[in-house]
C-alpha positions in Angstrom: -16.6 -41.9 -4.7 -17.4 -44.2 -1.5 -19.7 -42.9 0.9 -18.1 -43.9 4.7 -20.5 -41.2 6.7 -23.7 -39.3 6.5 -24.6 -36.8 9.3 -28.1 -34.5 8.7 -29.7 -32.3 10.9 -32.5 -30.0 9.5 -32.0 -31.2 6.1 -35.3 -32.3 3.9 -37.7 -34.5 6.3 -34.8 -34.8 8.9 -35.5 -32.6 11.4 -33.3 -33.8 14.1 -29.9 -35.3 13.9 -29.3 -39.1 12.2 -26.2 -40.7 10.7 -25.6 -43.1 8.1 -22.5 -45.2 9.1 -21.5 -46.8 5.7 -18.0 -48.2 6.8 -19.1 -51.8 6.7 -21.7 -51.5 3.8 -20.2 -52.6 1.1 -24.1 -53.8 -0.4 -26.9 -52.1 1.2 -30.1 -51.0 1.1 -32.4 -48.2 1.9 -35.7 -49.2 2.6 -39.0 -47.7 3.9 -42.5 -46.6 3.3 -43.0 -44.3 0.5 -42.3 -40.8 1.6 -40.3 -41.8 4.1 -37.1 -39.9 3.5 -35.2 -42.7 1.4 -34.5 -40.5 -1.6 -33.7 -37.3 0.7 -30.3 -39.3 1.7 -29.2 -39.1 -2.2 -30.3 -35.5 -2.1 -28.3 -34.8 0.6 -25.1 -36.6 -0.7 -25.6 -34.6 -4.0 -26.1 -31.4 -2.3 -23.0 -32.1 0.3 -20.9 -32.6 -2.6 -22.0 -30.1 -5.4 -24.7 -27.9 -3.5 -27.8 -29.0 -5.9 -30.1 -32.0 -6.1 -31.5 -34.0 -9.5 -35.1 -33.2 -7.7 -34.4 -29.3 -7.5 -34.0 -26.7 -9.8 -30.7 -25.9 -10.5 -29.2 -23.3 -7.7 -32.9 -24.0 -5.8 -32.5 -24.7 -2.2 -35.9 -23.8 -0.5 -37.0 -27.4 -0.4 -33.7 -28.3 1.4 -34.6 -27.1 4.8 -37.1 -28.9 7.1 -40.0 -26.4 7.1 -39.8 -26.5 11.3 -36.1 -25.8 11.0 -34.0 -22.4 11.2 -31.2 -24.2 10.4 -30.0 -27.5 8.6 -26.8 -29.3 8.3 -25.6 -31.9 5.8 -21.6 -33.3 6.5 -20.6 -36.1 4.3 -17.1 -38.4 4.5 -16.1 -39.8 1.3 -13.2 -41.7 -0.2 -11.6 -41.6 -3.4 -8.5 -42.7 -4.6 -7.5 -43.5 -1.3 -7.9 -40.1 0.7 -10.6 -39.3 2.5 -12.6 -36.2 2.7 -15.1 -34.1 4.3 -17.8 -32.1 2.5 -19.8 -30.0 4.8 -22.5 -27.5 3.6 -25.1 -25.4 6.6 -27.9 -23.7 5.6 -30.3 -21.0 7.3 -33.8 -19.7 6.8 -33.6 -15.7 6.9 -36.8 -13.6 8.3 -37.6 -13.0 5.1 -38.0 -17.2 4.8 -35.9 -17.5 2.1 -33.1 -20.5 2.3 -29.6 -19.7 1.9 -26.0 -21.8 2.1 -24.1 -20.1 4.8 -21.5 -22.0 5.0 -19.3 -24.9 2.8 -16.1 -26.4 3.3 -14.0 -29.5 1.6 -11.5 -30.9 3.5 -8.7 -33.5 3.3 -8.4 -35.6 6.4 -5.0 -36.7 7.2 -3.6 -40.1 7.5 -4.7 -42.2 10.7 -7.6 -40.4 11.0 -11.1 -42.6 11.5 -13.4 -41.0 9.1 -16.6 -42.3 10.7 -15.4 -41.7 14.0 -17.1 -38.1 15.6 -15.0 -37.5 17.8 -12.0 -36.8 15.2 -13.9 -35.2 12.7 -12.9 -31.7 14.1 -13.9 -28.9 12.0 -10.2 -27.6 10.6 -8.3 -30.8 11.3 -7.5 -31.3 7.7 -6.3 -29.4 4.6 -9.0 -26.8 3.3 -9.6 -27.4 -0.3 -12.6 -25.0 -0.3 -14.4 -22.4 1.6 -17.3 -21.2 -0.2 -19.9 -22.8 -2.3 -18.9 -22.5 -5.7 -14.9 -23.5 -4.2 -16.4 -26.7 -2.7 -18.5 -27.3 -5.9 -15.3 -27.3 -8.2 -13.2 -29.4 -5.6 -15.6 -32.4 -5.6 -15.4 -31.9 -9.5 -11.7 -32.1 -8.9 -11.5 -35.0 -6.6 -14.3 -37.4 -8.0 -13.8 -36.5 -12.1 -17.1 -36.1 -12.7 -19.5 -32.7 -12.8 -23.2 -33.0 -11.4 -25.1 -34.3 -14.5 -22.9 -36.9 -15.2 -22.1 -38.2 -11.4 -25.9 -38.4 -11.7 -25.9 -40.6 -14.4 -22.8 -42.7 -13.7 -22.4 -42.9 -9.7 -25.9 -42.0 -8.3 -28.9 -42.5 -10.5 -31.9 -41.0 -8.9 -35.2 -42.0 -9.0 -36.6 -41.6 -12.4 -33.4 -40.7 -14.3 -32.1 -44.5 -13.9 -32.1 -45.0 -18.1 -30.8 -41.4 -18.7 -27.5 -43.1 -20.0 -29.2 -45.3 -22.3 -31.5 -42.9 -23.7 -28.8 -39.9 -23.7 -27.9 -38.3 -26.8 -24.2 -39.0 -28.3 -23.2 -35.9 -27.7 -23.9 -36.0 -24.2 -22.2 -39.9 -24.1 -19.2 -38.3 -25.5 -18.8 -36.2 -22.7 -19.2 -38.4 -20.3 -17.0 -41.1 -21.6 -14.4 -38.4 -22.4 -14.7 -37.5 -18.3 -14.8 -41.1 -17.8 -11.7 -42.1 -19.7 -9.7 -38.9 -18.3 -9.2 -38.7 -22.3 -9.3 -34.5 -21.8 -5.6 -35.6 -21.4 -5.1 -35.5 -25.3 -6.9 -32.2 -25.9 -4.3 -31.0 -22.9 -1.6 -32.7 -24.8 -2.8 -31.2 -28.0 -2.8 -27.8 -26.2 0.9 -28.2 -24.9 2.1 -29.3 -28.4 0.5 -26.6 -29.8 2.4 -24.3 -27.2 5.9 -26.3 -27.7 5.7 -25.5 -31.0 4.8 -21.8 -31.0 7.7 -21.7 -28.2 10.1 -23.9 -30.2 9.8 -21.8 -33.4 10.0 -18.4 -31.7 13.3 -19.6 -30.0 14.5 -20.9 -33.5 13.2 -17.6 -35.1 15.3 -16.0 -32.2 18.7 -18.3 -32.7 18.2 -17.8 -36.6 18.2 -13.7 -35.8 21.4 -14.0 -33.7 23.2 -15.8 -36.3 22.3 -13.7 -38.9 23.9 -11.0 -36.8 27.4 -12.8 -36.5 29.7 -12.5 -39.5 31.2 -15.6 -40.5 35.1 -16.5 -39.5 37.4 -18.5 -41.5 40.0 -20.7 -39.9 42.4 -18.2 -42.2 41.1 -14.9 -40.0 41.9 -17.0 -37.1 45.7 -18.1 -37.9 46.7 -14.5 -39.4 45.3 -13.2 -36.0 47.2 -15.6 -34.1 50.4 -14.9 -36.1 49.8 -11.4 -35.5 49.8 -11.8 -31.5 53.1 -14.1 -31.7 55.0 -11.4 -34.1 53.7 -8.4 -31.1 54.7 -10.5 -28.1 58.4 -11.0 -30.1 58.5 -7.3 -30.3 58.6 -6.9 -26.8 62.1 -7.0 -25.3 63.4 -4.9 -28.2 60.7 -2.1 -27.4 61.5 -2.4 -23.6 65.2 -2.1 -24.4 65.2 0.9 -26.3 62.5 2.5 -23.8 64.9 2.1 -21.2 67.6 3.6 -22.7 64.7 6.1 -23.5 64.0 6.8 -20.2 68.1 7.0 -19.2 68.2 9.7 -21.6 65.3 11.5 -20.5 66.7 11.9 -16.7 70.0 13.7 -18.3 68.1 15.6 -20.9 65.8 16.8 -17.7 68.7 17.8 -15.8 70.3 19.7 -18.4 67.1 21.5 -18.9 66.8 22.5 -15.3 70.6 23.6 -15.4 69.8 25.6 -18.5 66.6 27.3 -16.9 68.3 27.8 -14.0 71.0 30.1 -15.9 68.5 31.5 -17.6 66.3 32.4 -14.6 69.6 34.0 -12.8 70.1 36.2 -15.6 66.9 37.4 -15.7 66.6 37.8 -12.0 70.0 39.2 -11.6 69.2 42.0 -14.6 66.5 43.2 -13.0 67.8 44.0 -9.3 67.8 47.7 -9.3 67.4 50.4 -6.3 63.3 51.7 -6.2 63.4 55.7 -6.6 62.4 57.5 -2.8 64.0 55.0 -0.7 65.8 57.7 1.2 63.0 60.3 2.2 61.0 57.1 3.4 62.9 56.8 7.0 62.0 60.9 7.6 58.7 60.4 6.6 58.0 57.5 9.4 59.5 59.6 12.2 57.1 62.5 11.2 54.2 60.6 11.4 54.9 59.1 15.0 55.3 62.3 16.8 51.9 63.5 14.9 50.2 60.6 16.4 51.9 61.2 20.0 50.5 64.8 20.0 46.7 63.9 18.8 46.7 60.9 22.0 47.4 63.1 24.5 44.6 65.2 23.2 42.4 62.5 23.5 43.1 61.2 26.7 42.7 64.8 27.8 38.9 65.0 26.7 38.1 61.4 28.1 38.9 62.0 31.4 36.6 65.3 31.6 33.7 63.2 29.7 34.2 60.5 32.3 34.0 63.2 35.5 30.5 64.5 33.6 29.2 60.6 33.4 29.8 59.9 36.9 27.9 62.8 38.0 24.9 61.2 36.1 25.2 57.8 37.2 23.6 57.9 40.3 20.2 59.2 38.4 18.1 56.9 37.4 15.8 59.3 34.9 13.2 56.5 33.9 12.2 55.8 37.4 11.8 59.6 37.7 9.4 60.2 34.6 7.3 56.8 35.9 7.4 58.7 39.7 6.1 61.8 38.0 3.5 60.0 35.8 2.4 58.2 38.9 1.8 61.3 40.7 0.0 62.8 37.9 -2.5 59.4 37.6 -3.2 60.0 40.9 -4.4 63.3 40.8 -6.4 62.5 37.4 -8.1 59.6 39.7 -9.0 61.9 42.7 -10.4 64.6 40.2 -12.7 61.5 38.4 -13.5 60.0 42.1 -14.7 63.3 43.2 -16.7 63.6 40.1 -18.4 60.2 40.0 -19.5 60.3 43.6 -21.3 63.5 43.1 -23.1 62.0 40.1 -23.9 58.6 42.0 -25.6 60.5 44.2 -27.3 62.6 42.2 -28.6 59.4 40.4 -29.6 57.7 43.6 -32.0 60.4 44.3 -33.4 59.9 41.1 -33.5 56.0 41.2 -35.7 56.7 45.3 -38.2 59.1 43.4 -38.6 56.4 40.6 -39.6 53.9 43.1 -41.8 56.0 44.5 -43.8 56.9 41.5 -43.7 52.7 40.8 -45.0 52.2 44.2 -48.1 55.1 43.3 -48.4 53.9 39.7 -49.1 50.3 41.7 -51.6 51.4 43.8 -53.2 52.8 41.2 -53.5 49.8 39.3 -55.0 48.4 42.4 -57.8 51.3 42.8 -58.7 50.6 39.2 -59.0 46.7 39.3 -60.9 47.2 41.7 -63.5 49.2 40.2 -63.8 47.6 37.0 -64.0 44.3 39.3 -67.3 46.5 41.0 -68.8 47.3 37.3 -68.1 43.9 36.0 -69.9 42.4 38.7 -72.7 45.1 38.4 -72.8 43.9 34.5 -72.9 40.4 35.6 -76.3 41.4 37.8 -77.8 43.3 34.9 -77.1 40.0 32.5 -79.1 37.8 35.4 -81.7 40.7 35.3 -82.7 39.8 31.7 -85.7 38.1 31.2 -86.7 38.0 34.8 -90.6 39.6 36.2 -92.1 40.4 39.2 -93.3 36.9 40.6 -90.1 35.0 39.6 -87.8 33.1 41.6 -84.4 35.1 41.9 -81.6 32.7 40.1 -79.0 34.1 42.9 -81.0 33.8 46.3 -83.8 31.4 44.7 -86.6 34.4 46.4 -89.9 35.7 44.5 -88.4 39.2 42.8 -90.9 41.9 44.0 -89.5 44.3 41.6 -87.1 44.2 38.6 -84.5 47.3 38.4 -83.9 49.1 35.6 -80.2 49.9 34.9 -77.6 50.0 32.2 -73.9 49.9 32.7 -72.4 49.5 29.3 -71.0 53.2 29.0 -69.6 52.9 32.8 -68.2 49.4 32.0 -66.4 51.4 29.0 -64.8 54.1 31.6 -63.1 51.7 33.8 -61.6 49.3 31.3 -60.6 52.4 30.1 -58.9 53.7 33.3 -57.6 50.2 34.1 -55.5 50.1 31.1 -54.1 53.7 31.3 -52.9 52.7 34.9 -51.5 49.5 33.7 -49.6 51.3 31.2 -48.2 54.1 33.5 -47.1 51.3 35.5 -45.0 49.2 33.2 -43.6 52.7 32.1 -42.6 53.5 35.6 -41.2 49.7 36.1 -39.2 50.5 33.0 -37.7 53.4 34.4 -36.6 52.2 37.9 -34.9 49.1 35.7 -33.0 51.7 33.6 -31.7 53.8 36.7 -31.1 50.7 38.9 -28.8 49.8 36.2 -27.6 53.0 35.3 -26.5 53.1 39.2 -25.1 49.7 39.4 -23.0 50.7 36.7 -21.4 53.9 38.4 -21.1 52.4 41.6 -19.1 49.6 39.7 -17.0 52.3 38.1 -16.6 54.3 41.8 -15.2 50.7 42.9 -12.7 50.8 39.8 -11.6 54.2 41.0 -11.1 53.8 44.2 -8.8 50.9 44.2 -6.8 52.6 41.3 -6.0 55.4 44.1 -5.4 53.3 46.9 -2.9 51.6 44.5 -1.6 54.7 43.2 -1.1 55.7 46.7 0.5 52.9 48.1 3.2 52.8 45.1 4.1 56.6 45.7 4.4 56.0 49.6 8.5 56.5 49.6 8.7 58.2 46.6 9.3 61.9 47.1 7.1 64.7 46.2 6.3 66.1 42.3 8.3 69.2 43.3 11.6 67.3 44.5 11.3 65.2 41.3 11.4 68.3 38.9 14.2 69.9 40.6 16.3 66.5 40.0 15.4 66.5 36.5 16.3 70.3 35.6 19.5 69.4 37.2 20.2 65.9 35.3 19.0 68.2 32.1 22.0 70.8 32.8 24.5 67.9 33.0 23.7 65.9 29.6 24.3 69.4 27.8 27.9 69.4 29.3 28.3 66.0 28.1 26.8 66.4 25.1 29.2 69.5 24.2 32.1 67.0 25.4 31.4 64.2 23.6 31.5 66.7 20.4 35.4 67.4 21.5 36.0 64.0 22.0 34.5 62.9 18.7 36.5 65.8 17.0 40.1 64.5 18.8 39.4 61.1 18.1 39.1 61.7 14.0 42.2 63.9 14.5 43.9 61.2 15.9 42.7 58.6 13.6 43.7 61.0 10.7 47.4 60.9 12.5 47.0 57.3 12.5 46.1 56.7 8.6 48.9 59.4 7.8 51.3 57.4 10.1 50.2 53.7 8.5 50.1 54.7 4.9 53.9 55.9 5.6 54.7 52.4 7.6 52.9 50.7 4.9 55.0 52.1 1.9 58.4 51.3 4.2 57.0 47.7 4.4 56.6 47.4 0.5 60.0 49.2 0.3 61.2 46.2 2.3 59.0 43.6 0.8 60.5 44.7 -2.6 63.7 44.0 -1.5 63.0 40.9 0.2 61.5 39.5 -3.3 64.4 41.3 -5.2 67.2 39.2 -3.0 64.6 36.1 -3.2 65.2 35.7 -6.8 68.7 35.1 -6.4 68.7 33.7 -3.4 70.2 30.4 -4.2 73.0 32.5 -5.8 73.9 33.7 -2.1 73.4 37.3 -2.2 74.5 39.2 0.9 71.9 39.6 3.7 70.4 43.0 4.6 71.6 45.3 6.8 69.8 48.0 9.2 68.9 50.6 6.9 66.8 49.9 3.8 69.1 52.3 1.8 72.5 50.6 2.6 70.9 47.3 2.1 69.7 48.5 -1.4 73.2 49.9 -2.4 75.1 46.4 -1.3 72.5 44.0 -3.2 73.0 46.3 -6.5 77.0 45.8 -6.2 76.8 42.2 -5.8 74.2 41.8 -8.6 76.7 43.4 -10.8 79.7 40.9 -10.1 77.5 37.9 -10.4 75.7 38.5 -13.9 79.0 37.4 -16.1 79.3 34.4 -13.8 75.6 33.4 -15.1 76.3 34.2 -18.5 78.9 31.7 -18.8 76.7 28.7 -17.0 73.9 29.6 -19.6 76.2 28.8 -22.8 77.7 25.6 -21.2 74.2 24.1 -20.3 73.0 24.7 -24.1 75.3 22.8 -25.5 74.8 19.8 -23.4 70.9 19.3 -24.2 71.5 19.7 -27.7 73.6 16.7 -27.5 71.2 14.9 -25.3 68.4 16.0 -27.8 69.3 14.2 -30.7 70.2 10.7 -29.0 66.8 10.6 -27.7 65.4 11.7 -31.2 67.2 8.7 -32.6 65.7 5.8 -30.1 62.2 7.6 -30.9 62.4 7.1 -34.6 63.6 3.6 -34.2 60.5 2.6 -32.0 58.2 4.2 -33.9 59.3 2.5 -37.0 58.8 -0.9 -35.2 55.2 -0.3 -33.8 54.8 1.3 -37.4 55.0 -2.0 -38.9 51.8 -3.5 -37.0 49.7 0.4 -37.3 50.0 1.0 -33.8 49.8 4.8 -32.9 52.7 6.3 -30.8 53.6 9.8 -29.5 56.1 11.5 -31.5 57.7 13.0 -28.4 56.7 10.2 -25.6 58.5 8.7 -22.9 59.6 5.4 -23.5 56.8 4.0 -20.6 54.6 5.7 -23.5 56.1 3.1 -26.5 55.8 0.5 -23.7 52.2 1.4 -22.8 51.0 1.4 -26.3 53.2 -2.3 -27.4 51.5 -3.5 -24.0 47.9 -2.8 -25.2 48.5 -3.3 -28.9 49.2 -6.8 -27.6 46.1 -7.2 -25.7 44.1 -5.9 -28.0 45.4 -8.4 -30.8 44.5 -11.3 -28.1 41.3 -9.8 -27.8 40.7 -9.7 -31.4 42.0 -13.5 -31.8 39.8 -14.7 -29.3 36.9 -12.9 -30.1 37.0 -14.6 -33.8 37.6 -17.6 -32.1 34.3 -17.0 -29.8 32.4 -16.0 -32.6 33.1 -19.0 -34.4 32.4 -21.2 -31.4 29.3 -19.1 -30.9 27.9 -19.5 -34.5 28.5 -23.6 -34.1 26.4 -23.3 -31.1 23.9 -20.8 -32.6 23.5 -23.1 -35.4 23.3 -26.4 -33.3 20.6 -24.5 -31.2 18.7 -23.3 -33.7 18.5 -27.0 -35.7 16.9 -28.5 -32.5 14.6 -26.1 -31.7 13.7 -26.3 -35.5 13.3 -30.0 -34.9 11.3 -29.7 -31.9 9.0 -27.2 -33.4 8.5 -29.7 -36.3 7.9 -32.5 -33.5 5.0 -30.6 -31.8 3.3 -29.4 -34.7 3.1 -32.9 -36.4 1.3 -34.1 -32.6 -0.5 -31.1 -32.8 -1.4 -32.0 -36.1 -2.3 -35.7 -35.5 -4.1 -34.9 -32.0 -6.1 -32.4 -33.9 -7.7 -34.9 -36.1 -11.1 -35.7 -34.8 -10.9 -39.7 -35.9 -8.1 -40.0 -33.5 -11.0 -38.9 -30.7 -13.6 -41.1 -32.2 -11.5 -44.2 -32.4 -11.0 -44.0 -28.7 -14.3 -43.4 -27.9 -15.8 -45.9 -30.1 -13.1 -48.8 -28.4 -14.5 -47.5 -24.8 -18.2 -48.2 -25.8 -17.6 -51.3 -27.4 -15.5 -52.3 -24.0 -18.5 -50.9 -22.4 -21.1 -52.5 -24.5 -19.0 -55.7 -23.8 -19.5 -55.5 -20.2 -23.0 -54.3 -20.2 -24.0 -57.3 -22.7 -22.5 -59.7 -20.1 -24.4 -58.4 -17.4 -27.9 -58.0 -19.6 -27.6 -61.6 -20.8 -27.3 -62.8 -17.0 -30.3 -60.8 -15.6 -32.2 -61.4 -18.6 -31.4 -65.3 -18.5 -29.8 -64.9 -22.0 -32.5 -63.3 -24.1 -30.7 -59.9 -24.7 -27.3 -59.1 -25.9 -26.6 -55.2 -26.1 -24.7 -53.6 -29.3 -24.2 -49.9 -30.2 -24.6 -49.1 -33.5 -25.7 -45.4 -35.5 -24.4 -43.6 -32.6 -27.2 -45.4 -30.7 -28.0 -48.8 -28.2 -29.8 -51.6 -29.7 -30.5 -55.0 -28.2 -30.4 -58.2 -29.9 -33.3 -60.3 -28.8 -32.5 -64.3 -28.9 -36.3 -65.2 -28.5 -37.2 -63.4 -31.8 -35.0 -65.2 -34.2 -32.1 -62.8 -33.0 -33.8 -59.9 -34.6 -32.1 -56.2 -33.5 -34.2 -53.2 -31.9 -33.7 -50.2 -30.7 -33.3 -50.1 -27.1 -35.8 -47.5 -27.1 -38.1 -49.6 -27.5 -37.8 -52.1 -24.8 -40.6 -52.2 -22.2 -40.3 -50.6 -18.7 -39.1 -53.6 -16.9 -36.4 -54.5 -20.0 -35.4 -50.4 -19.9 -34.7 -51.1 -16.2 -32.5 -54.5 -16.9 -30.8 -52.6 -20.2 -30.2 -49.5 -18.0 -28.9 -51.2 -15.1 -26.4 -53.3 -17.3 -24.8 -50.1 -18.4 -24.5 -48.3 -15.6 -23.1 -51.5 -14.0 -20.4 -52.0 -16.5 -20.0 -48.7 -16.3 -19.4 -48.7 -12.2 -17.7 -52.1 -13.2 -15.4 -51.6 -16.2 -14.8 -48.4 -17.2 -13.2 -47.5 -13.9 -10.5 -49.8 -14.1 -9.9 -47.5 -17.3 -10.3 -44.2 -16.1 -7.5 -44.4 -13.2 -6.5 -40.7 -14.6 -10.3 -39.7 -14.9 -13.2 -40.2 -12.6 -13.2 -41.9 -9.5 -15.8 -44.7 -10.0 -15.7 -46.3 -6.7 -19.7 -46.9 -5.8 -22.8 -46.6 -7.6 -26.0 -45.8 -5.5 -29.9 -47.2 -7.7 -33.2 -45.3 -6.8 -36.2 -47.2 -7.6 -37.2 -49.2 -10.7 -36.7 -52.6 -9.2 -40.5 -53.0 -9.0 -41.1 -53.5 -12.6 -38.7 -57.0 -12.7 -40.4 -60.3 -12.3 -39.1 -62.7 -9.9 -36.5 -64.4 -11.9 -34.8 -61.0 -12.9 -35.2 -59.7 -9.4 -32.7 -62.9 -8.7 -31.0 -62.4 -11.4 -30.4 -58.6 -10.6 -29.6 -59.5 -7.1 -26.7 -62.0 -8.1 -25.1 -59.8 -10.1 -24.8 -56.6 -7.9 -23.8 -59.1 -4.7 -21.1 -60.3 -7.5 -20.2 -56.9 -8.4 -19.0 -56.0 -4.6 -17.0 -59.2 -4.4 -15.3 -59.3 -7.6 -15.1 -55.1 -8.2 -14.6 -54.0 -4.8 -17.5 -51.9 -5.5 -19.6 -50.2 -3.2 -23.6 -50.6 -4.2 -26.3 -49.2 -2.5 -30.0 -49.7 -3.5 -33.4 -47.6 -2.4 -36.1 -49.9 -3.2 -39.4 -51.2 -1.8 -39.6 -54.5 -3.1 -38.8 -56.7 0.1 -37.8 -59.5 -1.9 -34.9 -58.0 -2.6 -34.0 -55.6 0.3 -34.0 -59.3 2.2 -30.9 -60.3 -0.2 -29.1 -57.3 1.1 -26.7 -57.6 3.8 -27.0 -54.0 5.2 -30.6 -52.2 5.4 -31.0 -48.8 6.6 -34.6 -48.4 7.7 -36.1 -45.1 7.6 -39.1 -44.5 9.2 -40.9 -41.0 9.4 -43.6 -39.4 12.5 -44.7 -36.3 13.4 -41.3 -35.2 14.6 -39.6 -36.1 10.8 -37.7 -38.8 9.6 -35.1 -41.3 11.6 -32.9 -44.2 10.2 -31.8 -47.6 11.7 -29.3 -50.0 10.4 -29.7 -53.5 10.7 -28.1 -56.2 9.4 -28.9 -59.8 7.9 
């Protein structure tokens, strides 16, 4: 991971917008007074990538937002493995004061975009890799190749944790190195090998099962099958010849059978031609029935004429309208009677209403009189109240004059009587009001009903303006009733005449049907022998039958002779056909081919063709089975070998010694690189070694005595830790091409513990690292001597408005 650009706004002590441009800063320093916000820059880089920092508790973001800010924003543009990415997180403070991450995004920038140019970093420009905090965390870990805990031990070393890798436990160092070197790939290979073994063994078992289901086929079986095919194919021509001869005989046999059947049919038909009984009487019955139908038809016509005359008389009279008009006259009379009664009742109710109004007015006057009397008594009572306690010579409370004499008077009884009279008058007035309201409601209802009756009367009168009087209408109704009664009688007579006609027609139809059946019987009998040329039908039924029976007797003798000739020919042809069938059955029977006993030539050819195809199929099936067994056996052996190889590979990779050997080799290279740097930094005093799963130093100034690295002083520990960190960045990065992306290292403090000579050596080592290994090296320091040797410096200051940064060059 190599930082390119860091934008801060409202993050930590950076209340405003500040930008750190690292594009030309291969070796840079963050300088400034204590508390200015230098370590906050490292916090921002960690937070942009992993959503947390080493100085905060896990998942805590409360301290990330500037106290005076409601919203904060961190955007880190960085490179990894030749590509550029943008990680963005936005924080907001809710109304309860809690700070939460509201937006998180990780994008891969397309080729051609300048990652340091703010105008080109448009949101949504690149390929989205994550859109939530967890997705961005996972994307950062995948791109860099390190989780947060290991990132802060190998790439970005926070303040106070500089020696973390040096002092880490062997298990922690193991995990760090596995991620750095990509050794997890061996575990992946082991898992894939196990999966490959399971899959290959399953396929081996499947092929073994299929192989067990196939019966073994010998070369002799294949040869016998081919021989059967060859013999059956040679039999094809004899079978076709005999079948063709059989089919030729079949046509002659069929013709002989048809001739015999025709002769027998002619004999049967001629034998049953006999004249039915009663044929001579049918003509007389038909004539009598026709005369009866003509007579009854004349009676029906006469009755229908009379019925038509009566109906014509009634056609001009609309009985329904006549009844409606009579009903309207009755409704008009009833409405007039109701209207008269209603007018009388309404007038009487008006008188009652006027009388009630007078009583109401009288009761109102009485209420006013009683209220006035009550008021007068109350005034007198009030004066009596004022009189109480007065003596002669006192000033009157009303007129302020001296009282000459105090009157004595008790008004309590008068007061009660006045109040009772007032209440009685009020009750009577209310009763009178209620009576007026009730009478007024009834009067309004009566008047409304009168209006309805008057409207109904006018409507009926309008409707009956051109309608005759009720007496005329009633006379018309009586005349129509008499005509209907006469029409009913005529109708009965007409129905009787029609029934008689239908009976005559039925009798005639029965006689006609009998005659038709007789003719059909004649035609049927003649049709049975039509091929023999019978005489045609005559005009009369009896004569036709006599002529046909005479002809049948003559033809019967000739048909008997024809039948005997056909029988002789058929017997001869059947014998020849049976001989051919026997020969075909024998030829096909040698191959166990079932054939019909009395089949046609085509049946034998078809059975032979089916046998040939079956023999070919059996031969092909045997050959296919043999080929299939060979293929299945080869596949089974192939997957058995593959399963064995995968099993052995998984077993070898499962051995703990293999991974321990890999990690041991990596640690040896790490310690070798760190020893070179530590030897250079300490002026040749110390070498670093690894034994007993821990780091030791060899002190060349103390008789090359080894001692644990944990026993070093503060400055010595810093030098050893820095050597390991630089070795991780410099040497192990080249081994982790498929693991972590270690393209930079950023160190936070610790340089103040070094003496001038060691400090100079450290600076030279860091400068050489940027040149030789192409790494970006960043320092957070208060040491002015070290800062002056760094070519790019970010001077961080802080005022009342927050932290600010200024980029300078040596």
